[in-house]
C-alpha positions in Angstrom: 0.0 -0.1 -0.1 3.0 2.5 0.4 5.5 3.5 -2.1 8.1 6.2 -1.5 6.7 9.7 -2.1 8.0 12.0 -5.0 9.7 14.4 -2.7 12.4 11.6 -2.3 12.7 11.1 -6.2 16.4 10.4 -5.9 15.6 7.7 -3.4 12.8 6.2 -5.7 15.4 5.2 -8.4 17.6 3.6 -5.9 14.9 1.8 -4.0 12.8 0.7 -6.8 9.6 1.7 -5.4 6.7 3.7 -7.3 5.6 7.0 -6.7 2.0 7.1 -5.0 -1.3 8.3 -6.3 -1.5 12.1 -5.7 -3.0 12.8 -2.2 -5.9 14.9 -3.9 -7.2 11.9 -5.6 -10.1 10.4 -3.6 -9.3 6.9 -1.9 -12.1 4.3 -1.8 -13.8 3.9 1.7 -12.2 1.2 3.8 -14.1 -1.5 5.6 -15.0 -0.7 9.2 -13.0 -3.4 10.8 -10.8 -6.3 9.6 -12.8 -9.1 8.2 -11.1 -12.4 9.6 -13.5 -14.4 7.1 -11.5 -13.1 4.3 -8.1 -14.3 5.6 -6.3 -17.4 6.2 -6.9 -18.6 10.0 -3.1 -19.7 10.4 -2.0 -16.3 9.1 -4.3 -14.6 11.6 -2.6 -16.6 14.3 0.8 -15.4 13.2 -0.3 -11.8 12.9 -1.8 -12.0 16.6 1.4 -13.5 18.0 3.4 -10.6 16.2 1.1 -7.9 17.9 1.6 -9.7 21.5 5.5 -9.7 20.9 5.3 -5.9 19.8 3.6 -5.0 23.3 0.0 -6.0 22.5 -3.1 -4.4 21.3 -3.7 -2.5 24.5 -0.3 -1.0 24.5 -0.7 0.0 21.0 -4.0 1.6 21.6 -2.5 3.6 24.6 0.1 4.9 22.0 -1.2 8.5 21.3 1.9 10.3 20.1 4.8 9.1 17.8 7.6 11.4 16.9 10.3 10.2 14.3 12.5 10.9 11.5 12.6 9.3 8.1 15.8 9.1 6.4 17.1 7.5 3.2 20.9 6.7 3.0 23.0 5.1 0.4 26.9 4.5 1.0 26.5 6.9 4.0 25.2 9.6 2.0 21.8 11.0 3.1 19.3 11.3 0.2 16.1 12.2 2.1 15.3 13.3 5.4 11.8 14.6 7.0 10.2 14.4 10.5 6.6 13.6 11.7 4.9 14.3 14.9 1.7 12.5 14.8 -1.2 12.8 17.2 -2.9 9.4 16.6 -5.9 10.2 18.7 -6.9 13.6 17.1 -5.4 12.8 13.5 -3.0 15.8 13.9 0.5 15.8 12.1 3.4 18.2 12.2 5.8 17.6 9.4 9.0 19.1 8.7 11.4 19.1 5.9 13.8 21.1 4.0 13.8 22.3 0.4 16.5 22.3 -1.9 17.4 25.9 -1.0 17.7 24.6 2.5 14.9 26.6 3.8 12.7 24.9 6.5 9.4 23.9 5.8 6.5 23.0 8.6 3.2 21.7 7.6 0.5 21.5 10.4 -2.1 19.2 8.9 -5.6 17.7 9.8 -5.2 14.2 8.6 -8.9 13.5 8.3 -9.8 16.6 6.3 -6.4 17.0 4.9 -6.8 20.8 5.5 -3.9 22.7 7.3 -1.2 25.4 7.0 2.2 25.4 5.6 5.1 27.7 6.8 8.6 28.5 5.1 11.1 29.8 7.3 8.3 30.6 9.8 6.2 32.6 7.3 2.9 31.2 6.6 2.4 30.6 2.9 -0.7 31.4 0.6 -3.3 28.7 -0.1 -2.3 28.1 -3.5 1.5 27.8 -2.7 0.8 25.6 0.6 -1.7 23.1 -1.3 1.0 21.1 -2.9 3.1 21.0 0.5 -0.1 19.9 2.4 -0.2 16.8 -0.4 3.5 16.2 0.1 3.0 15.9 4.0 0.0 13.7 3.7 1.8 11.2 1.1 5.0 11.5 3.2 2.9 10.5 6.3 1.3 7.5 4.3 4.6 6.2 3.2 6.8 6.8 6.2 4.3 5.6 9.0 3.9 2.3 7.1 7.8 1.9 6.9 7.8 2.5 10.8 4.5 0.4 11.8 3.7 -2.3 9.3 3.7 -5.0 11.7 1.0 -3.1 13.8 -1.3 -2.9 10.7 -1.4 -6.5 9.5 -5.1 -6.6 10.6 -6.1 -3.3 9.4 -9.4 -3.1 7.8 -9.2 -4.1 4.1 -6.0 -6.1 4.7 -6.3 -10.0 3.7 -3.6 -12.3 5.3 -2.7 -15.5 3.7 -0.1 -17.9 5.1 2.7 -18.3 2.5 4.6 -21.2 4.0 7.9 -21.3 6.1 11.5 -20.6 5.3 14.7 -21.1 7.1 17.4 -18.5 6.8 20.6 -17.9 8.9 19.6 -20.7 11.2 16.1 -19.1 11.9 12.7 -20.6 10.9 10.1 -18.0 9.4 6.6 -18.0 8.9 5.7 -16.1 5.8 2.5 -14.0 5.5 1.2 -12.4 2.4 -0.6 -9.2 2.8 -3.0 -8.0 -0.1 -5.6 -5.4 0.1 -9.1 -4.3 -0.8 -9.4 -1.0 -2.6 -8.1 1.1 0.1 -5.1 3.4 0.7 -3.2 5.1 -2.1 -1.9 2.1 -4.0 -4.1 -0.9 -3.2 -2.6 -3.2 -5.6 0.6 -3.5 -3.7 1.5 -7.0 -2.0 3.8 -7.5 0.9 5.3 -10.7 2.4 6.2 -10.5 6.1 8.9 -13.0 7.3 8.0 -13.5 11.0 10.7 -15.2 13.2 9.1 -18.2 14.8 11.1 -17.8 18.0 10.7 -13.9 18.7 7.5 -13.5 16.6 8.7 -10.2 15.3 9.3 -9.3 11.7 12.7 -9.7 10.7 12.2 -9.0 6.7 9.6 -7.7 4.5 9.4 -8.2 0.8 7.0 -6.4 -1.6 5.9 -5.7 -5.2 4.2 -2.4 -5.6 1.3 -1.9 -8.1 3.4 0.1 -10.6 6.4 -2.3 -10.6 7.0 -3.6 -14.1 5.3 -6.9 -14.9 7.4 -10.0 -13.5 9.5 -7.6 -11.4 11.1 -9.6 -8.4 10.1 -8.5 -4.9 12.2 -6.0 -3.1 13.4 -7.1 0.3 14.5 -5.3 3.4 15.6 -6.4 6.7 14.1 -4.8 9.8 16.7 -4.5 12.4 17.3 -3.3 16.0 13.8 -3.9 17.5 13.6 -2.2 21.0 11.1 -0.7 23.2 9.8 2.9 22.8 7.1 3.8 25.4 5.0 0.7 25.6 5.8 -0.7 22.2 8.6 -2.3 20.1 9.8 -0.5 17.0 12.7 -1.2 14.5 15.0 1.9 13.9 16.7 0.5 10.9 15.6 -1.0 7.5 18.4 -2.4 5.2 17.9 -3.3 1.5 18.9 -6.9 0.7 21.2 -6.9 -2.3 21.6 -3.2 -2.6 25.0 -2.4 -0.7 24.7 0.6 1.6 21.0 1.2 1.1 19.2 2.0 4.2 16.2 3.5 5.8 16.7 4.9 9.4 14.9 6.8 12.0 17.2 8.9 13.6 14.6 10.4 15.8 12.3 8.1 17.2 10.3 8.4 20.4 6.7 7.7 21.8 6.3 10.9 24.0 3.5 10.6 26.9 2.6 14.0 26.1 2.9 16.9 23.5 1.8 20.4 23.9 -1.2 21.4 21.7 1.1 24.4 20.3 3.2 21.8 18.4 0.4 21.1 16.1 -0.9 24.7 16.0 2.1 26.8 15.6 5.3 26.5 13.3 7.6 27.7 16.4 10.3 25.2 17.1 9.5 22.3 19.1 10.4 21.9 22.9 14.0 20.7 23.3 12.9 17.1 24.1 10.9 17.0 20.7 13.3 19.0 18.5 14.6 17.5 15.3 
């Protein structure tokens, strides 16, 4: 469901991911809940074990704020970098990035309505100038949160799970789960395979074929590394491309704060020190 957004066009070529449908295009409505009858019971059992190992559904539901950076690197060179401060309960997003000119961008966005405001170097931009920046922020949020949180979303509405067999690699045994999707999100024809470690019940690798990939394209595979606790949940701070030397996605900022001042979502002023990018 998630490709890399166009603001990281240089990274698109490296990572082989397709640009998503523009955020202005209406997405079909998602089902109200995960439909177990449309998925393989064994795959559902694996997904349930994953959620338990990540901290459990209750801990995930109690996680209101997530603050993280999304960075794309190749051979130690940073190709893309942006930050998100997300209020999951109220659907508020603070998105920060820098343009090619080095000037700061802050977008304050309502994720439900996709309305908001954009500020360049602290100055509010007019509606016509801000509109593509609001779309940039929304598309980046769609993409970047999936790279951070996909294992929590295995039983999202509109997801279908299929058990795809087991695999032994590096002395570990993995249960493979295929995720496909109803007509939801920006790229519903994407397919993902989650390799779940049978001992830890954590996802050590994912592979995917995106809806705009060339026919017969092989899946792109990434290792998810460094699982550790943030707040009440586990997150993986690093993803390493398999077979692409030196290509990584990292989260140099990654925290689950217990509280965030409302002003962080209402004004472009610098964040408090403990939340500063």
